[in-house]
LOFI-874993 format. One record per residue (C-alpha): residue in three letters; x, z, y. Coordinates in steps of 0.1 Angstrom, whole numbers, padded with zeros to 4 digits, always signed. Layout:
# LOFI-874993
ALAXZY
...
***
This chain:
# LOFI-874993
MET-0070-0116+0111
ALA-0053-0111+0145
ALA-0016-0100+0146
ALA-0012-0063+0149
PRO+0005-0049+0180
GLY+0036-0028+0177
PRO+0064-0030+0152
PRO+0064-0055+0124
PRO+0052-0046+0089
ALA+0077-0030+0065
ARG+0092-0051+0038
TRP+0093-0040+0001
PRO+0120-0050-0024
ALA+0112-0075-0051
PRO+0115-0065-0088
ASP+0151-0078-0088
GLY+0160-0055-0059
SER+0162-0083-0033
CYS+0142-0079-0001
PRO+0122-0108+0014
GLU+0131-0122+0047
GLY+0114-0109+0078
THR+0117-0089+0109
GLY+0103-0056+0095
VAL+0126-0029+0082
ALA+0132-0028+0044
VAL+0118+0003+0027
ARG+0123+0017-0007
ASN+0096+0045-0010
LEU+0066+0060+0008
THR+0085+0089+0022
GLN+0109+0065+0040
LEU+0080+0043+0051
PHE+0059+0071+0066
GLN+0090+0084+0084
LEU+0096+0050+0099
ILE+0060+0047+0110
ALA+0061+0081+0126
LEU+0092+0070+0145
GLY+0074+0038+0157
ARG+0098+0015+0137
ALA+0073+0001+0111
THR+0037-0006+0103
VAL+0018-0010+0070
VAL-0016-0021+0059
LEU-0030+0002+0032
PRO-0064+0006+0016
ALA-0088+0030+0033
SER-0085+0054+0004
ALA-0048+0060+0014
ALA-0059+0077+0046
VAL-0071+0107+0026
ASP-0035+0119+0020
LEU-0021+0107+0053
ARG+0004+0130+0070
ARG-0007+0148+0102
ASP+0017+0129+0124
LEU+0003+0095+0114
VAL-0029+0077+0123
ALA-0050+0052+0104
VAL-0066+0024+0123
PRO-0093+0004+0105
VAL-0088-0033+0102
ALA-0123-0046+0106
ASP-0115-0083+0102
ALA-0094-0080+0070
PRO-0107-0100+0041
PRO-0121-0081+0011
VAL-0098-0074-0018
THR-0106-0074-0055
THR-0085-0051-0077
VAL-0082-0061-0114
LEU-0071-0038-0142
ALA-0057-0054-0174
TRP-0042-0038-0205
PRO-0035-0049-0241
PRO-0066-0048-0263
GLU-0047-0027-0290
SER-0039+0000-0264
ARG-0051+0035-0274
SER-0035+0053-0245
ARG-0057+0082-0232
PRO-0044+0079-0196
VAL-0052+0042-0195
ALA-0087+0048-0209
ASP-0092+0076-0183
LEU-0080+0053-0154
VAL-0103+0025-0165
ARG-0132+0049-0168
VAL-0127+0063-0133
ALA-0120+0028-0118
ALA-0152+0015-0133
THR-0172+0042-0114
VAL-0157+0034-0080
***
């Protein structure tokens, strides 16, 4: 995959709150990220499904040479959560 032109990708904090090294701006949430993208200060690679809810002042550019991604769902076998069951049911149809 070729390097993207423009600002560097945003950096997300690790679970312990530390932020990985890099040249991109550190972000804490999607609102902040989208504002920084609109200002030309950050970029991000998101799944194509995220473009559905993209703000009007942002543009999605397909990355044709990105490798395919496999998403895996896991949950405890004893789980009886209705929301988890609904998520798995919907994900299995996609």
